[in-house]
N, CA, C and O atoms as a GROMACS GRO file, in nm:
protein
  268
    1MET      N    1  -6.544  15.633   2.658
    1MET     CA    2  -6.454  15.702   2.588
    1MET      C    3  -6.498  15.742   2.446
    1MET      O    4  -6.513  15.635   2.388
    2ALA      N    5  -6.524  15.835   2.366
    2ALA     CA    6  -6.603  15.909   2.262
    2ALA      C    7  -6.531  15.843   2.088
    2ALA      O    8  -6.467  15.929   2.027
    3VAL      N    9  -6.539  15.748   2.040
    3VAL     CA   10  -6.504  15.755   1.916
    3VAL      C   11  -6.605  15.820   1.804
    3VAL      O   12  -6.727  15.802   1.807
    4LEU      N   13  -6.528  15.907   1.693
    4LEU     CA   14  -6.572  15.938   1.580
    4LEU      C   15  -6.541  15.840   1.491
    4LEU      O   16  -6.440  15.779   1.526
    5ASP      N   17  -6.598  15.795   1.369
    5ASP     CA   18  -6.574  15.767   1.297
    5ASP      C   19  -6.514  15.835   1.117
    5ASP      O   20  -6.569  15.810   1.010
    6PHE      N   21  -6.466  15.869   1.126
    6PHE     CA   22  -6.449  15.982   0.937
    6PHE      C   23  -6.354  15.936   0.859
    6PHE      O   24  -6.263  16.005   0.813
    7THR      N   25  -6.378  15.740   0.828
    7THR     CA   26  -6.324  15.701   0.754
    7THR      C   27  -6.398  15.687   0.642
    7THR      O   28  -6.346  15.685   0.530
    8ARG      N   29  -6.513  15.676   0.660
    8ARG     CA   30  -6.627  15.605   0.509
    8ARG      C   31  -6.602  15.797   0.469
    8ARG      O   32  -6.586  15.912   0.510
    9ALA      N   33  -6.623  15.672   0.316
    9ALA     CA   34  -6.664  15.847   0.225
    9ALA      C   35  -6.767  15.877   0.211
    9ALA      O   36  -6.830  15.781   0.258
   10THR      N   37  -6.858  15.969   0.168
   10THR     CA   38  -6.953  16.027   0.229
   10THR      C   39  -6.963  16.124   0.091
   10THR      O   40  -6.869  16.176   0.032
   11THR      N   41  -7.141  16.133   0.052
   11THR     CA   42  -7.088  16.208  -0.036
   11THR      C   43  -7.135  16.349  -0.039
   11THR      O   44  -7.217  16.374   0.050
   12GLY      N   45  -7.102  16.461  -0.126
   12GLY     CA   46  -7.099  16.594  -0.061
   12GLY      C   47  -6.998  16.650   0.096
   12GLY      O   48  -7.010  16.718   0.197
   13SER      N   49  -6.888  16.551   0.013
   13SER     CA   50  -6.699  16.588   0.064
   13SER      C   51  -6.741  16.772   0.100
   13SER      O   52  -6.815  16.847   0.036
   14PHE      N   53  -6.662  16.800   0.224
   14PHE     CA   54  -6.626  16.905   0.199
   14PHE      C   55  -6.482  16.903   0.202
   14PHE      O   56  -6.460  16.984   0.292
   15GLY      N   57  -6.388  16.869   0.169
   15GLY     CA   58  -6.291  16.806   0.153
   15GLY      C   59  -6.190  16.838   0.226
   15GLY      O   60  -6.147  16.755   0.306
   16LEU      N   61  -6.116  16.999   0.210
   16LEU     CA   62  -6.070  17.033   0.260
   16LEU      C   63  -6.061  17.058   0.488
   16LEU      O   64  -6.016  17.031   0.600
   17VAL      N   65  -6.180  17.157   0.366
   17VAL     CA   66  -6.247  17.186   0.494
   17VAL      C   67  -6.283  17.135   0.612
   17VAL      O   68  -6.258  17.175   0.726
   18GLY      N   69  -6.375  16.994   0.556
   18GLY     CA   70  -6.401  16.895   0.639
   18GLY      C   71  -6.356  16.829   0.681
   18GLY      O   72  -6.428  16.753   0.747
   19ARG      N   73  -6.167  16.790   0.682
   19ARG     CA   74  -6.052  16.754   0.702
   19ARG      C   75  -5.993  16.806   0.851
   19ARG      O   76  -5.943  16.730   0.934
   20ILE      N   77  -6.012  16.974   0.866
   20ILE     CA   78  -5.994  16.988   0.956
   20ILE      C   79  -6.088  17.036   1.061
   20ILE      O   80  -6.064  17.057   1.180
   21GLY      N   81  -6.215  17.051   0.985
   21GLY     CA   82  -6.299  17.021   1.143
   21GLY      C   83  -6.381  16.848   1.193
   21GLY      O   84  -6.473  16.824   1.272
   22ALA      N   85  -6.286  16.748   1.096
   22ALA     CA   86  -6.283  16.640   1.162
   22ALA      C   87  -6.174  16.597   1.272
   22ALA      O   88  -6.179  16.499   1.346
   23THR      N   89  -6.061  16.710   1.263
   23THR     CA   90  -5.908  16.710   1.295
   23THR      C   91  -5.984  16.768   1.414
   23THR      O   92  -6.070  16.702   1.473
   24LEU      N   93  -5.958  16.866   1.440
   24LEU     CA   94  -6.082  16.951   1.528
   24LEU      C   95  -6.131  16.912   1.660
   24LEU      O   96  -6.117  16.941   1.778
   25VAL      N   97  -6.210  16.809   1.563
   25VAL     CA   98  -6.274  16.737   1.645
   25VAL      C   99  -6.232  16.646   1.729
   25VAL      O  100  -6.250  16.638   1.850
   26ASN      N  101  -6.148  16.546   1.626
   26ASN     CA  102  -6.067  16.413   1.726
   26ASN      C  103  -5.935  16.526   1.800
   26ASN      O  104  -5.847  16.581   1.733
   27ALA      N  105  -5.940  16.530   1.846
   27ALA     CA  106  -5.840  16.654   1.881
   27ALA      C  107  -5.901  16.708   2.016
   27ALA      O  108  -5.834  16.701   2.119
   28VAL      N  109  -6.059  16.775   2.016
   28VAL     CA  110  -6.085  16.837   2.084
   28VAL      C  111  -6.148  16.687   2.210
   28VAL      O  112  -6.164  16.694   2.332
   29VAL      N  113  -6.171  16.563   2.110
   29VAL     CA  114  -6.234  16.485   2.169
   29VAL      C  115  -6.130  16.376   2.216
   29VAL      O  116  -6.188  16.268   2.228
   30GLU      N  117  -5.956  16.369   2.255
   30GLU     CA  118  -5.893  16.304   2.314
   30GLU      C  119  -5.821  16.438   2.427
   30GLU      O  120  -5.737  16.443   2.517
   31TRP      N  121  -5.900  16.519   2.363
   31TRP     CA  122  -5.830  16.635   2.486
   31TRP      C  123  -5.953  16.575   2.582
   31TRP      O  124  -5.936  16.586   2.704
   32ASN      N  125  -6.048  16.526   2.544
   32ASN     CA  126  -6.199  16.516   2.708
   32ASN      C  127  -6.122  16.410   2.761
   32ASN      O  128  -6.098  16.407   2.882
   33ASP      N  129  -6.075  16.315   2.676
   33ASP     CA  130  -6.069  16.187   2.748
   33ASP      C  131  -5.957  16.190   2.812
   33ASP      O  132  -5.964  16.115   2.910
   34ALA      N  133  -5.853  16.243   2.802
   34ALA     CA  134  -5.753  16.282   2.885
   34ALA      C  135  -5.782  16.340   2.972
   34ALA      O  136  -5.705  16.312   3.063
   35ARG      N  137  -5.898  16.455   3.022
   35ARG     CA  138  -5.934  16.519   3.101
   35ARG      C  139  -5.997  16.450   3.220
   35ARG      O  140  -5.961  16.462   3.338
   36SER      N  141  -6.142  16.342   3.152
   36SER     CA  142  -6.199  16.239   3.217
   36SER      C  143  -6.123  16.222   3.296
   36SER      O  144  -6.080  16.296   3.385
   37THR      N  145  -6.087  16.065   3.254
   37THR     CA  146  -5.916  15.975   3.268
   37THR      C  147  -5.843  16.005   3.394
   37THR      O  148  -5.825  15.934   3.492
   38ARG      N  149  -5.791  16.173   3.358
   38ARG     CA  150  -5.666  16.295   3.454
   38ARG      C  151  -5.787  16.270   3.616
   38ARG      O  152  -5.762  16.206   3.718
   39ASN      N  153  -5.923  16.356   3.575
   39ASN     CA  154  -5.936  16.344   3.658
   39ASN      C  155  -6.068  16.170   3.779
   39ASN      O  156  -6.106  16.148   3.894
   40ALA      N  157  -6.073  16.130   3.693
   40ALA     CA  158  -6.122  16.014   3.736
   40ALA      C  159  -6.014  15.951   3.882
   40ALA      O  160  -6.030  15.904   3.994
   41LEU      N  161  -5.880  15.995   3.767
   41LEU     CA  162  -5.776  15.930   3.884
   41LEU      C  163  -5.750  16.014   3.951
   41LEU      O  164  -5.678  15.975   4.043
   42ASN      N  165  -5.780  16.160   3.957
   42ASN     CA  166  -5.680  16.152   4.108
   42ASN      C  167  -5.817  16.150   4.193
   42ASN      O  168  -5.832  16.189   4.309
   43ASP      N  169  -5.900  16.102   4.120
   43ASP     CA  170  -6.017  16.127   4.320
   43ASP      C  171  -6.004  16.014   4.314
   43ASP      O  172  -6.113  15.966   4.346
   44LEU      N  173  -5.886  15.882   4.277
   44LEU     CA  174  -5.897  15.806   4.374
   44LEU      C  175  -5.781  15.808   4.494
   44LEU      O  176  -5.703  15.902   4.479
   45SER      N  177  -5.757  15.734   4.598
   45SER     CA  178  -5.690  15.725   4.684
   45SER      C  179  -5.526  15.683   4.589
   45SER      O  180  -5.479  15.652   4.480
   46ASP      N  181  -5.493  15.714   4.739
   46ASP     CA  182  -5.328  15.682   4.726
   46ASP      C  183  -5.401  15.483   4.732
   46ASP      O  184  -5.432  15.425   4.628
   47ARG      N  185  -5.409  15.434   4.836
   47ARG     CA  186  -5.427  15.281   4.819
   47ARG      C  187  -5.508  15.256   4.718
   47ARG      O  188  -5.469  15.156   4.659
   48GLU      N  189  -5.631  15.316   4.659
   48GLU     CA  190  -5.636  15.255   4.510
   48GLU      C  191  -5.548  15.199   4.429
   48GLU      O  192  -5.536  15.096   4.364
   49LEU      N  193  -5.481  15.307   4.454
   49LEU     CA  194  -5.381  15.362   4.301
   49LEU      C  195  -5.325  15.264   4.291
   49LEU      O  196  -5.326  15.192   4.191
   50GLU      N  197  -5.232  15.230   4.457
   50GLU     CA  198  -5.135  15.113   4.444
   50GLU      C  199  -5.216  15.025   4.373
   50GLU      O  200  -5.204  14.988   4.256
   51ASP      N  201  -5.316  14.989   4.473
   51ASP     CA  202  -5.387  14.834   4.412
   51ASP      C  203  -5.423  14.839   4.262
   51ASP      O  204  -5.518  14.763   4.245
   52ILE      N  205  -5.379  14.906   4.126
   52ILE     CA  206  -5.439  14.888   4.015
   52ILE      C  207  -5.228  14.970   3.923
   52ILE      O  208  -5.212  15.024   3.814
   53GLY      N  209  -5.158  14.952   3.993
   53GLY     CA  210  -5.039  14.984   3.992
   53GLY      C  211  -4.974  15.045   3.962
   53GLY      O  212  -4.857  15.031   3.925
   54LEU      N  213  -5.085  15.185   3.982
   54LEU     CA  214  -5.020  15.294   3.965
   54LEU      C  215  -4.996  15.394   4.076
   54LEU      O  216  -5.083  15.390   4.163
   55CYS      N  217  -4.860  15.516   4.101
   55CYS     CA  218  -4.881  15.622   4.163
   55CYS      C  219  -4.924  15.776   4.115
   55CYS      O  220  -4.954  15.788   3.997
   56ARG      N  221  -4.926  15.854   4.170
   56ARG     CA  222  -4.992  15.974   4.162
   56ARG      C  223  -4.852  16.003   4.049
   56ARG      O  224  -4.894  15.976   3.936
   57GLY      N  225  -4.737  16.037   4.044
   57GLY     CA  226  -4.693  16.069   3.908
   57GLY      C  227  -4.708  15.962   3.788
   57GLY      O  228  -4.665  15.984   3.674
   58ASP      N  229  -4.764  15.861   3.821
   58ASP     CA  230  -4.828  15.814   3.616
   58ASP      C  231  -4.988  15.862   3.602
   58ASP      O  232  -5.083  15.805   3.547
   59ILE      N  233  -4.985  15.925   3.637
   59ILE     CA  234  -5.106  16.016   3.689
   59ILE      C  235  -5.150  16.097   3.505
   59ILE      O  236  -5.242  16.067   3.429
   60ASP      N  237  -5.029  16.211   3.487
   60ASP     CA  238  -5.072  16.225   3.361
   60ASP      C  239  -4.987  16.109   3.266
   60ASP      O  240  -4.949  16.174   3.168
   61LEU      N  241  -4.967  16.051   3.259
   61LEU     CA  242  -4.797  15.919   3.156
   61LEU      C  243  -4.968  15.872   3.130
   61LEU      O  244  -5.007  15.878   3.014
   62VAL      N  245  -5.063  15.829   3.233
   62VAL     CA  246  -5.178  15.702   3.181
   62VAL      C  247  -5.275  15.762   3.065
   62VAL      O  248  -5.296  15.706   2.957
   63ALA      N  249  -5.350  15.935   3.124
   63ALA     CA  250  -5.396  16.036   3.101
   63ALA      C  251  -5.330  16.085   2.973
   63ALA      O  252  -5.417  16.121   2.894
   64GLU      N  253  -5.200  16.099   2.923
   64GLU     CA  254  -5.214  16.048   2.802
   64GLU      C  255  -5.196  15.970   2.727
   64GLU      O  256  -5.168  16.008   2.613
   65GLY      N  257  -5.199  15.904   2.740
   65GLY     CA  258  -5.182  15.736   2.689
   65GLY      C  259  -5.042  15.638   2.676
   65GLY      O  260  -5.037  15.519   2.642
   66ARG      N  261  -4.909  15.745   2.721
   66ARG     CA  262  -4.804  15.690   2.722
   66ARG      C  263  -4.777  15.603   2.782
   66ARG      O  264  -4.662  15.563   2.767
   67ARG      N  265  -4.883  15.516   2.898
   67ARG     CA  266  -4.838  15.404   2.971
   67ARG      C  267  -4.936  15.334   2.967
   67ARG      O  268  -4.935  15.223   3.021
   0.00000   0.00000   0.00000
């Protein structure tokens, strides 16, 4: 899972443009993490999913972080 830290104050900050860019980058990182998780879980067999307490219907919930 990729994490970007935008909490540190830096000199030469770009203000609003920098915050919008950081928000956009975070959205792309979160989307990619969900996509990777969804793909990895879809590659598992039903038996493997059952072993970790999931079923196919849970994959989207897990990928979105709601379960």
